[in-house]
N, CA, C and O atoms as a CHARMM CRD file, in Angstrom:
* protein
*
  320
    1    1 MET  N      8.22100  18.69800  -4.48300 PROA 1      0.00000
    2    1 MET  CA     7.80200  17.58600  -4.73500 PROA 1      0.00000
    3    1 MET  C      8.21100  16.76300  -3.46300 PROA 1      0.00000
    4    1 MET  O      9.11700  17.05400  -2.68100 PROA 1      0.00000
    5    2 GLY  N      7.35700  15.66200  -3.40500 PROA 2      0.00000
    6    2 GLY  CA     7.42800  14.80500  -2.17700 PROA 2      0.00000
    7    2 GLY  C      7.45700  13.47300  -2.52100 PROA 2      0.00000
    8    2 GLY  O      7.24500  13.23500  -3.71000 PROA 2      0.00000
    9    3 PHE  N      7.71700  12.30800  -1.60100 PROA 3      0.00000
   10    3 PHE  CA     8.01100  10.72300  -1.82100 PROA 3      0.00000
   11    3 PHE  C      6.87500  10.11200  -1.21900 PROA 3      0.00000
   12    3 PHE  O      6.23400  10.54100  -0.25900 PROA 3      0.00000
   13    4 ALA  N      6.71000   9.21100  -1.78400 PROA 4      0.00000
   14    4 ALA  CA     5.52400   8.08700  -0.89200 PROA 4      0.00000
   15    4 ALA  C      6.10900   6.67700  -1.52300 PROA 4      0.00000
   16    4 ALA  O      7.14800   6.49900  -2.15900 PROA 4      0.00000
   17    5 LYS  N      5.26700   5.90100  -1.20000 PROA 5      0.00000
   18    5 LYS  CA     5.06900   4.48500  -1.10200 PROA 5      0.00000
   19    5 LYS  C      3.50500   4.16500  -1.44400 PROA 5      0.00000
   20    5 LYS  O      2.58700   4.51300  -0.70100 PROA 5      0.00000
   21    6 LEU  N      3.36400   3.60600  -2.40700 PROA 6      0.00000
   22    6 LEU  CA     1.71900   3.60000  -2.88800 PROA 6      0.00000
   23    6 LEU  C      1.49900   1.73300  -2.39800 PROA 6      0.00000
   24    6 LEU  O      2.03900   0.76400  -2.93000 PROA 6      0.00000
   25    7 ILE  N      0.40500   1.75500  -1.08400 PROA 7      0.00000
   26    7 ILE  CA    -0.15100   0.71800  -0.46800 PROA 7      0.00000
   27    7 ILE  C     -1.06900   0.22800  -0.76100 PROA 7      0.00000
   28    7 ILE  O     -2.12500   0.83700  -0.59200 PROA 7      0.00000
   29    8 ASP  N     -1.07000  -1.10600  -1.33700 PROA 8      0.00000
   30    8 ASP  CA    -2.49400  -2.10500  -1.69900 PROA 8      0.00000
   31    8 ASP  C     -2.77600  -0.99700  -2.79200 PROA 8      0.00000
   32    8 ASP  O     -3.93300  -0.57600  -2.78000 PROA 8      0.00000
   33    9 GLY  N     -1.94900  -0.46300  -3.70900 PROA 9      0.00000
   34    9 GLY  CA    -2.45200  -0.38300  -5.07800 PROA 9      0.00000
   35    9 GLY  C     -3.35500   1.33800  -4.97900 PROA 9      0.00000
   36    9 GLY  O     -3.49800   1.93100  -6.04800 PROA 9      0.00000
   37   10 ASP  N     -3.77700   1.85500  -3.96200 PROA 10     0.00000
   38   10 ASP  CA    -4.55500   3.25000  -3.98400 PROA 10     0.00000
   39   10 ASP  C     -3.99700   4.01000  -2.62000 PROA 10     0.00000
   40   10 ASP  O     -4.02100   5.22700  -2.80600 PROA 10     0.00000
   41   11 ILE  N     -3.54900   3.68800  -1.42700 PROA 11     0.00000
   42   11 ILE  CA    -3.14200   4.53200  -0.32900 PROA 11     0.00000
   43   11 ILE  C     -1.55300   4.89600  -0.62200 PROA 11     0.00000
   44   11 ILE  O     -0.67500   4.05400  -0.80600 PROA 11     0.00000
   45   12 LEU  N     -1.35700   6.46300  -0.62400 PROA 12     0.00000
   46   12 LEU  CA    -0.27200   7.02000  -0.62200 PROA 12     0.00000
   47   12 LEU  C      0.39900   7.31400   0.91000 PROA 12     0.00000
   48   12 LEU  O      0.02800   8.18400   1.69800 PROA 12     0.00000
   49   13 GLN  N      1.33400   6.47700   1.07400 PROA 13     0.00000
   50   13 GLN  CA     2.09800   6.46800   2.80300 PROA 13     0.00000
   51   13 GLN  C      3.21000   7.45400   1.99500 PROA 13     0.00000
   52   13 GLN  O      4.13500   7.20800   1.22100 PROA 13     0.00000
   53   14 PHE  N      2.69500   8.59100   2.52000 PROA 14     0.00000
   54   14 PHE  CA     4.13400   9.52400   2.44800 PROA 14     0.00000
   55   14 PHE  C      5.57000   9.44900   3.33100 PROA 14     0.00000
   56   14 PHE  O      5.63100   8.83300   4.39500 PROA 14     0.00000
   57   15 ALA  N      6.55300  10.06100   2.82400 PROA 15     0.00000
   58   15 ALA  CA     7.92400   9.52100   3.24800 PROA 15     0.00000
   59   15 ALA  C      7.97300  10.79400   4.58900 PROA 15     0.00000
   60   15 ALA  O      7.52000  11.93700   4.65100 PROA 15     0.00000
   61   16 PRO  N      8.84200   9.84200   5.65900 PROA 16     0.00000
   62   16 PRO  CA     8.83400  10.61000   6.73900 PROA 16     0.00000
   63   16 PRO  C     10.47700  11.59700   6.65700 PROA 16     0.00000
   64   16 PRO  O     11.61300  11.35100   6.25100 PROA 16     0.00000
   65   17 ASN  N      9.78800  12.76700   7.28600 PROA 17     0.00000
   66   17 ASN  CA    11.12900  13.57400   7.40500 PROA 17     0.00000
   67   17 ASN  C     10.87500  13.95900   8.81100 PROA 17     0.00000
   68   17 ASN  O      9.88200  14.51400   9.28000 PROA 17     0.00000
   69   18 PRO  N     12.39900  13.39700   9.63200 PROA 18     0.00000
   70   18 PRO  CA    13.15400  13.08600   8.97500 PROA 18     0.00000
   71   18 PRO  C     13.27600  11.51000   8.91700 PROA 18     0.00000
   72   18 PRO  O     12.55700  10.88300   9.69500 PROA 18     0.00000
   73   19 ILE  N     14.14800  10.78100   8.03600 PROA 19     0.00000
   74   19 ILE  CA    13.96300   9.54700   8.14300 PROA 19     0.00000
   75   19 ILE  C     15.14700   8.46000   8.72300 PROA 19     0.00000
   76   19 ILE  O     16.35600   8.65700   8.60600 PROA 19     0.00000
   77   20 LEU  N     14.72500   7.64800   9.16800 PROA 20     0.00000
   78   20 LEU  CA    15.87000   6.89000   9.57400 PROA 20     0.00000
   79   20 LEU  C     16.63900   5.56700   8.84500 PROA 20     0.00000
   80   20 LEU  O     16.04900   4.67400   8.23800 PROA 20     0.00000
   81   21 VAL  N     17.40100   5.61700   8.95500 PROA 21     0.00000
   82   21 VAL  CA    18.64400   5.15400   7.40500 PROA 21     0.00000
   83   21 VAL  C     19.67700   4.74600   8.13500 PROA 21     0.00000
   84   21 VAL  O     20.41600   5.62300   8.58100 PROA 21     0.00000
   85   22 ASP  N     20.04400   3.01000   8.49900 PROA 22     0.00000
   86   22 ASP  CA    20.96700   2.75800   8.86900 PROA 22     0.00000
   87   22 ASP  C     21.11600   2.99200  10.42700 PROA 22     0.00000
   88   22 ASP  O     22.25100   3.32800  10.76600 PROA 22     0.00000
   89   23 GLY  N     20.42600   2.90700  11.17000 PROA 23     0.00000
   90   23 GLY  CA    20.25400   3.52400  12.63600 PROA 23     0.00000
   91   23 GLY  C     20.62600   4.86300  12.97700 PROA 23     0.00000
   92   23 GLY  O     21.08500   5.08600  14.09700 PROA 23     0.00000
   93   24 ASN  N     20.43400   6.06600  11.87400 PROA 24     0.00000
   94   24 ASN  CA    20.65300   7.25800  11.95400 PROA 24     0.00000
   95   24 ASN  C     19.45300   8.16400  11.30100 PROA 24     0.00000
   96   24 ASN  O     18.91400   7.82900  10.24700 PROA 24     0.00000
   97   25 TYR  N     19.18500   9.02300  11.83000 PROA 25     0.00000
   98   25 TYR  CA    18.31600   9.77800  11.39600 PROA 25     0.00000
   99   25 TYR  C     18.60100  11.00200  10.54100 PROA 25     0.00000
  100   25 TYR  O     19.29400  11.86600  11.07800 PROA 25     0.00000
  101   26 ILE  N     18.13500  11.24200   9.16000 PROA 26     0.00000
  102   26 ILE  CA    18.65200  12.57400   8.50100 PROA 26     0.00000
  103   26 ILE  C     17.59500  13.12100   8.06200 PROA 26     0.00000
  104   26 ILE  O     16.83800  12.42400   7.38700 PROA 26     0.00000
  105   27 GLY  N     17.31000  14.30000   8.28700 PROA 27     0.00000
  106   27 GLY  CA    16.58200  15.46300   8.20200 PROA 27     0.00000
  107   27 GLY  C     16.64400  16.14900   7.00600 PROA 27     0.00000
  108   27 GLY  O     17.62400  16.75600   6.57300 PROA 27     0.00000
  109   28 ASN  N     15.27800  16.00100   6.35500 PROA 28     0.00000
  110   28 ASN  CA    15.38000  16.79600   5.03200 PROA 28     0.00000
  111   28 ASN  C     16.80600  16.42700   4.03200 PROA 28     0.00000
  112   28 ASN  O     17.83900  16.97700   3.64800 PROA 28     0.00000
  113   29 PRO  N     16.05200  15.05400   3.90700 PROA 29     0.00000
  114   29 PRO  CA    17.08000  14.33300   2.66800 PROA 29     0.00000
  115   29 PRO  C     16.92500  14.29100   1.86100 PROA 29     0.00000
  116   29 PRO  O     15.74500  14.36200   1.51900 PROA 29     0.00000
  117   30 PRO  N     17.82300  14.15800   0.97900 PROA 30     0.00000
  118   30 PRO  CA    17.84300  14.29700  -0.52100 PROA 30     0.00000
  119   30 PRO  C     17.15500  13.20800  -1.18600 PROA 30     0.00000
  120   30 PRO  O     16.85500  12.18000  -0.58000 PROA 30     0.00000
  121   31 GLY  N     16.88500  13.40300  -2.45400 PROA 31     0.00000
  122   31 GLY  CA    15.63100  12.28700  -3.03500 PROA 31     0.00000
  123   31 GLY  C     16.16500  11.14800  -3.47700 PROA 31     0.00000
  124   31 GLY  O     15.47400  10.20700  -3.86600 PROA 31     0.00000
  125   32 GLU  N     17.91700  11.14400  -3.44400 PROA 32     0.00000
  126   32 GLU  CA    18.35900   9.80600  -3.65600 PROA 32     0.00000
  127   32 GLU  C     18.36500   9.14900  -2.70900 PROA 32     0.00000
  128   32 GLU  O     18.18100   7.96100  -2.97200 PROA 32     0.00000
  129   33 VAL  N     18.58600   9.52200  -0.96200 PROA 33     0.00000
  130   33 VAL  CA    18.23800   9.07100  -0.09700 PROA 33     0.00000
  131   33 VAL  C     16.72500   8.16600   0.00300 PROA 33     0.00000
  132   33 VAL  O     16.83600   6.97100   0.27900 PROA 33     0.00000
  133   34 TYR  N     15.66200   8.59800  -0.16600 PROA 34     0.00000
  134   34 TYR  CA    14.22400   8.82700  -0.28000 PROA 34     0.00000
  135   34 TYR  C     13.87200   7.17700  -1.01600 PROA 34     0.00000
  136   34 TYR  O     13.30600   6.17600  -0.57600 PROA 34     0.00000
  137   35 GLU  N     14.71700   7.61200  -2.71100 PROA 35     0.00000
  138   35 GLU  CA    14.89200   5.97800  -3.29900 PROA 35     0.00000
  139   35 GLU  C     15.21700   5.30000  -2.95400 PROA 35     0.00000
  140   35 GLU  O     14.44200   4.34700  -2.87700 PROA 35     0.00000
  141   36 ALA  N     16.41000   5.13100  -2.50200 PROA 36     0.00000
  142   36 ALA  CA    17.21000   4.01700  -1.89100 PROA 36     0.00000
  143   36 ALA  C     16.19300   3.42500  -0.90900 PROA 36     0.00000
  144   36 ALA  O     15.97900   2.22000  -1.04400 PROA 36     0.00000
  145   37 GLU  N     15.64000   3.96800  -0.10300 PROA 37     0.00000
  146   37 GLU  CA    14.61700   3.44900   1.00300 PROA 37     0.00000
  147   37 GLU  C     13.15900   2.99900   0.13300 PROA 37     0.00000
  148   37 GLU  O     12.02100   2.96200   0.59900 PROA 37     0.00000
  149   38 GLY  N     13.56900   2.69700  -1.18900 PROA 38     0.00000
  150   38 GLY  CA    12.02200   2.47300  -1.69200 PROA 38     0.00000
  151   38 GLY  C     10.73900   3.54000  -2.15600 PROA 38     0.00000
  152   38 GLY  O      9.82500   3.21200  -2.91300 PROA 38     0.00000
  153   39 TYR  N     10.88700   4.77000  -1.57200 PROA 39     0.00000
  154   39 TYR  CA    10.12700   5.15900  -1.99300 PROA 39     0.00000
  155   39 TYR  C     10.25100   6.15600  -3.28900 PROA 39     0.00000
  156   39 TYR  O     11.37900   6.42900  -3.70000 PROA 39     0.00000
  157   40 LYS  N      9.40800   6.54900  -3.75600 PROA 40     0.00000
  158   40 LYS  CA     9.11400   7.24300  -5.25500 PROA 40     0.00000
  159   40 LYS  C      8.60400   8.81800  -5.23800 PROA 40     0.00000
  160   40 LYS  O      7.70200   9.08900  -4.44600 PROA 40     0.00000
  161   41 ALA  N      9.11000   9.80900  -6.02800 PROA 41     0.00000
  162   41 ALA  CA     8.80200  11.05100  -6.39000 PROA 41     0.00000
  163   41 ALA  C      7.23400  10.80300  -6.87400 PROA 41     0.00000
  164   41 ALA  O      6.94100   9.95600  -7.71800 PROA 41     0.00000
  165   42 VAL  N      6.19000  11.73600  -6.16400 PROA 42     0.00000
  166   42 VAL  CA     4.90100  11.92200  -6.68700 PROA 42     0.00000
  167   42 VAL  C      4.65700  13.07400  -7.59700 PROA 42     0.00000
  168   42 VAL  O      5.14800  14.20200  -7.54100 PROA 42     0.00000
  169   43 VAL  N      3.88000  12.61900  -8.37400 PROA 43     0.00000
  170   43 VAL  CA     3.59700  13.75600  -9.24000 PROA 43     0.00000
  171   43 VAL  C      2.15600  13.53800  -9.40500 PROA 43     0.00000
  172   43 VAL  O      1.37200  12.61400  -9.62000 PROA 43     0.00000
  173   44 TYR  N      2.16500  15.32400  -9.12800 PROA 44     0.00000
  174   44 TYR  CA     0.68500  15.35100  -9.27000 PROA 44     0.00000
  175   44 TYR  C     -0.18700  16.12300 -10.54800 PROA 44     0.00000
  176   44 TYR  O      0.24400  17.14800 -11.07500 PROA 44     0.00000
  177   45 ALA  N     -1.35400  15.52800 -10.91800 PROA 45     0.00000
  178   45 ALA  CA    -2.42600  16.08100 -11.96700 PROA 45     0.00000
  179   45 ALA  C     -2.69100  17.51800 -11.54500 PROA 45     0.00000
  180   45 ALA  O     -2.68500  18.05200 -10.43600 PROA 45     0.00000
  181   46 GLU  N     -2.93600  17.99700 -12.81400 PROA 46     0.00000
  182   46 GLU  CA    -3.66000  19.34300 -12.66000 PROA 46     0.00000
  183   46 GLU  C     -5.50800  19.19000 -12.17500 PROA 46     0.00000
  184   46 GLU  O     -6.00700  18.09400 -12.42700 PROA 46     0.00000
  185   47 ASP  N     -6.03300  19.79800 -11.80000 PROA 47     0.00000
  186   47 ASP  CA    -7.48900  19.91100 -10.82400 PROA 47     0.00000
  187   47 ASP  C     -8.42700  20.02000 -12.20700 PROA 47     0.00000
  188   47 ASP  O     -8.40300  21.03500 -12.90400 PROA 47     0.00000
  189   48 PRO  N     -9.18700  18.95400 -12.49700 PROA 48     0.00000
  190   48 PRO  CA   -10.01200  18.80100 -13.84300 PROA 48     0.00000
  191   48 PRO  C    -11.04900  19.53200 -13.96400 PROA 48     0.00000
  192   48 PRO  O    -11.86200  19.34500 -14.86900 PROA 48     0.00000
  193   49 GLY  N    -11.17900  20.52700 -13.01300 PROA 49     0.00000
  194   49 GLY  CA   -11.87800  21.25600 -12.87200 PROA 49     0.00000
  195   49 GLY  C    -13.59300  20.98300 -12.99000 PROA 49     0.00000
  196   49 GLY  O    -13.63800  20.05600 -13.79800 PROA 49     0.00000
  197   50 GLU  N    -14.55300  21.20300 -12.73000 PROA 50     0.00000
  198   50 GLU  CA   -16.34900  20.95300 -12.95500 PROA 50     0.00000
  199   50 GLU  C    -16.21600  19.22800 -13.28200 PROA 50     0.00000
  200   50 GLU  O    -15.61700  18.72400 -14.23200 PROA 50     0.00000
  201   51 ALA  N    -16.80800  18.66700 -12.42100 PROA 51     0.00000
  202   51 ALA  CA   -17.20500  16.96000 -12.89300 PROA 51     0.00000
  203   51 ALA  C    -18.42000  17.08900 -13.77600 PROA 51     0.00000
  204   51 ALA  O    -19.10000  18.11500 -13.78900 PROA 51     0.00000
  205   52 PRO  N    -18.70600  15.92100 -14.58700 PROA 52     0.00000
  206   52 PRO  CA   -19.80000  15.81100 -15.51200 PROA 52     0.00000
  207   52 PRO  C    -20.88700  15.76500 -14.02800 PROA 52     0.00000
  208   52 PRO  O    -20.68200  15.38600 -12.87500 PROA 52     0.00000
  209   53 GLU  N    -22.19100  16.39700 -14.78400 PROA 53     0.00000
  210   53 GLU  CA   -23.40900  16.16300 -13.68300 PROA 53     0.00000
  211   53 GLU  C    -23.42300  14.36600 -13.08600 PROA 53     0.00000
  212   53 GLU  O    -23.12600  13.30900 -13.64400 PROA 53     0.00000
  213   54 GLY  N    -23.96300  14.73500 -11.59400 PROA 54     0.00000
  214   54 GLY  CA   -24.09600  13.16700 -11.30300 PROA 54     0.00000
  215   54 GLY  C    -22.52700  12.83600 -11.04800 PROA 54     0.00000
  216   54 GLY  O    -22.37600  11.62900 -10.86100 PROA 54     0.00000
  217   55 CYS  N    -21.43600  13.50200 -10.99400 PROA 55     0.00000
  218   55 CYS  CA   -20.43600  12.51900 -10.85300 PROA 55     0.00000
  219   55 CYS  C    -19.87900  13.63000  -9.94400 PROA 55     0.00000
  220   55 CYS  O    -20.35900  14.75200  -9.78700 PROA 55     0.00000
  221   56 VAL  N    -18.75300  13.09700  -9.36300 PROA 56     0.00000
  222   56 VAL  CA   -17.65500  13.48400  -8.56800 PROA 56     0.00000
  223   56 VAL  C    -16.24600  13.14500  -9.14200 PROA 56     0.00000
  224   56 VAL  O    -16.08600  11.99100  -9.53900 PROA 56     0.00000
  225   57 TRP  N    -15.14000  14.07800  -9.23600 PROA 57     0.00000
  226   57 TRP  CA   -13.96700  13.55300  -9.72700 PROA 57     0.00000
  227   57 TRP  C    -13.14200  12.81100  -8.38600 PROA 57     0.00000
  228   57 TRP  O    -13.09200  13.55300  -7.40500 PROA 57     0.00000
  229   58 GLU  N    -12.46300  11.39500  -8.20300 PROA 58     0.00000
  230   58 GLU  CA   -12.22900  10.62300  -7.53800 PROA 58     0.00000
  231   58 GLU  C    -10.37900  10.39000  -8.26500 PROA 58     0.00000
  232   58 GLU  O    -10.12000  10.12600  -9.43900 PROA 58     0.00000
  233   59 GLU  N     -9.45100  10.57600  -7.22800 PROA 59     0.00000
  234   59 GLU  CA    -8.33600  10.38300  -7.38100 PROA 59     0.00000
  235   59 GLU  C     -7.83300   8.87200  -7.56100 PROA 59     0.00000
  236   59 GLU  O     -8.11200   7.95000  -6.79600 PROA 59     0.00000
  237   60 VAL  N     -7.00100   8.78300  -8.77200 PROA 60     0.00000
  238   60 VAL  CA    -6.61300   7.51700  -8.76600 PROA 60     0.00000
  239   60 VAL  C     -4.95900   7.80500  -8.44000 PROA 60     0.00000
  240   60 VAL  O     -4.67100   9.00100  -8.42900 PROA 60     0.00000
  241   61 TRP  N     -3.79900   6.82100  -8.16400 PROA 61     0.00000
  242   61 TRP  CA    -2.51800   6.58100  -8.47000 PROA 61     0.00000
  243   61 TRP  C     -2.56900   5.25100  -9.22100 PROA 61     0.00000
  244   61 TRP  O     -3.22900   4.21500  -9.29500 PROA 61     0.00000
  245   62 THR  N     -1.23900   6.01200  -9.86400 PROA 62     0.00000
  246   62 THR  CA    -0.58400   4.70700 -10.54800 PROA 62     0.00000
  247   62 THR  C      0.94700   4.85800 -10.40600 PROA 62     0.00000
  248   62 THR  O      1.59600   5.90000 -10.50200 PROA 62     0.00000
  249   63 GLU  N      1.52600   3.23400 -10.08300 PROA 63     0.00000
  250   63 GLU  CA     3.04900   3.11500  -9.82700 PROA 63     0.00000
  251   63 GLU  C      3.47500   3.29800 -10.95000 PROA 63     0.00000
  252   63 GLU  O      2.92900   2.55100 -11.76200 PROA 63     0.00000
  253   64 GLU  N      4.51500   4.23200 -11.54500 PROA 64     0.00000
  254   64 GLU  CA     5.23800   3.92900 -12.70600 PROA 64     0.00000
  255   64 GLU  C      6.79400   3.80600 -11.90700 PROA 64     0.00000
  256   64 GLU  O      7.19800   4.16200 -10.80100 PROA 64     0.00000
  257   65 GLU  N      7.35400   3.18600 -12.95300 PROA 65     0.00000
  258   65 GLU  CA     9.03000   2.55900 -12.56400 PROA 65     0.00000
  259   65 GLU  C      9.52300   3.65700 -11.65800 PROA 65     0.00000
  260   65 GLU  O     10.30000   3.18900 -10.82600 PROA 65     0.00000
  261   66 ASP  N      9.29400   5.30800 -11.49400 PROA 66     0.00000
  262   66 ASP  CA    10.46100   5.59900 -10.98600 PROA 66     0.00000
  263   66 ASP  C      9.39400   6.72200 -10.47000 PROA 66     0.00000
  264   66 ASP  O      9.92500   7.77400 -10.11300 PROA 66     0.00000
  265   67 SER  N      8.00100   6.66300 -10.37800 PROA 67     0.00000
  266   67 SER  CA     6.79300   7.62600  -9.86000 PROA 67     0.00000
  267   67 SER  C      5.85200   7.12600  -9.39400 PROA 67     0.00000
  268   67 SER  O      5.56500   5.95500  -9.64100 PROA 67     0.00000
  269   68 ILE  N      5.07000   7.96800  -8.52400 PROA 68     0.00000
  270   68 ILE  CA     3.66500   8.11000  -8.56000 PROA 68     0.00000
  271   68 ILE  C      2.91000   8.66000  -8.96100 PROA 68     0.00000
  272   68 ILE  O      2.84900   9.82300  -8.56000 PROA 68     0.00000
  273   69 VAL  N      2.24500   8.37000  -9.61200 PROA 69     0.00000
  274   69 VAL  CA     1.14200   9.37200 -10.36900 PROA 69     0.00000
  275   69 VAL  C     -0.06100   9.98400 -10.06400 PROA 69     0.00000
  276   69 VAL  O     -0.89400   9.41600  -9.35600 PROA 69     0.00000
  277   70 GLN  N     -0.17800  10.72700 -10.37800 PROA 70     0.00000
  278   70 GLN  CA    -1.98500  11.05200  -9.73100 PROA 70     0.00000
  279   70 GLN  C     -2.69500  11.22000 -10.98600 PROA 70     0.00000
  280   70 GLN  O     -2.02000  11.77800 -11.85100 PROA 70     0.00000
  281   71 SER  N     -4.12300  10.81800 -11.39300 PROA 71     0.00000
  282   71 SER  CA    -5.11900  11.09600 -11.89700 PROA 71     0.00000
  283   71 SER  C     -6.47900  11.15000 -11.57400 PROA 71     0.00000
  284   71 SER  O     -6.80500  10.51600 -10.57000 PROA 71     0.00000
  285   72 TRP  N     -7.42700  11.80800 -12.23500 PROA 72     0.00000
  286   72 TRP  CA    -8.41500  12.12300 -11.99600 PROA 72     0.00000
  287   72 TRP  C     -9.54400  11.10500 -13.01500 PROA 72     0.00000
  288   72 TRP  O     -9.35600  11.04600 -14.23000 PROA 72     0.00000
  289   73 VAL  N    -10.60500  10.40700 -12.40300 PROA 73     0.00000
  290   73 VAL  CA   -11.93300   9.71900 -13.21800 PROA 73     0.00000
  291   73 VAL  C    -13.21700   9.94000 -12.73200 PROA 73     0.00000
  292   73 VAL  O    -13.41200   9.53800 -11.58500 PROA 73     0.00000
  293   74 PRO  N    -13.98800  10.38600 -13.21300 PROA 74     0.00000
  294   74 PRO  CA   -15.33200  10.51300 -12.96400 PROA 74     0.00000
  295   74 PRO  C    -16.07400   9.30300 -11.84100 PROA 74     0.00000
  296   74 PRO  O    -15.89800   8.11600 -12.11700 PROA 74     0.00000
  297   75 ALA  N    -16.64000   9.55900 -10.97500 PROA 75     0.00000
  298   75 ALA  CA   -17.39500   8.52700 -10.10900 PROA 75     0.00000
  299   75 ALA  C    -18.56400   9.04000  -9.79800 PROA 75     0.00000
  300   75 ALA  O    -18.48700  10.25500  -9.61200 PROA 75     0.00000
  301   76 GLU  N    -19.68400   8.57000  -9.65800 PROA 76     0.00000
  302   76 GLU  CA   -20.97400   8.83600  -9.11800 PROA 76     0.00000
  303   76 GLU  C    -20.84800   9.28800  -8.05500 PROA 76     0.00000
  304   76 GLU  O    -20.11800   8.87700  -7.15300 PROA 76     0.00000
  305   77 ALA  N    -21.59100  10.23300  -8.05800 PROA 77     0.00000
  306   77 ALA  CA   -21.66100  11.45400  -6.55600 PROA 77     0.00000
  307   77 ALA  C    -22.38300  10.76500  -5.69800 PROA 77     0.00000
  308   77 ALA  O    -23.33400  10.05900  -6.03300 PROA 77     0.00000
  309   78 PRO  N    -21.96500  10.92800  -4.48200 PROA 78     0.00000
  310   78 PRO  CA   -22.86800  10.16400  -3.33900 PROA 78     0.00000
  311   78 PRO  C    -24.25300  10.67600  -3.04100 PROA 78     0.00000
  312   78 PRO  O    -24.44300  11.88800  -3.14000 PROA 78     0.00000
  313   79 ASP  N    -25.23900   9.88200  -2.68700 PROA 79     0.00000
  314   79 ASP  CA   -26.51500  10.39400  -2.44800 PROA 79     0.00000
  315   79 ASP  C    -26.42300  11.16700  -0.95200 PROA 79     0.00000
  316   79 ASP  O    -25.60800  10.82200  -0.09700 PROA 79     0.00000
  317   80 ASP  N    -27.32500  12.19400  -0.78200 PROA 80     0.00000
  318   80 ASP  CA   -26.71300  13.39500   0.24900 PROA 80     0.00000
  319   80 ASP  C    -28.36600  12.90300   0.95500 PROA 80     0.00000
  320   80 ASP  O    -28.78500  13.44300   1.97900 PROA 80     0.00000
């Protein structure tokens, strides 16, 4: 499991390792340290498989109270 912040509603910014807390670097910190610094657990969705014809899957991130959740939505396939 990773920890991240959601920036501008759609950009995942992963937590650094080591993380700087109160002037001290902490390597491989427990989740509680990340949570105290405003990061949330990232929850990944299962791969949806083949997309409908003419579409591709686009990931969407939703910020919940204690996590950031990935989901997938169909989007129009780009022209080649």
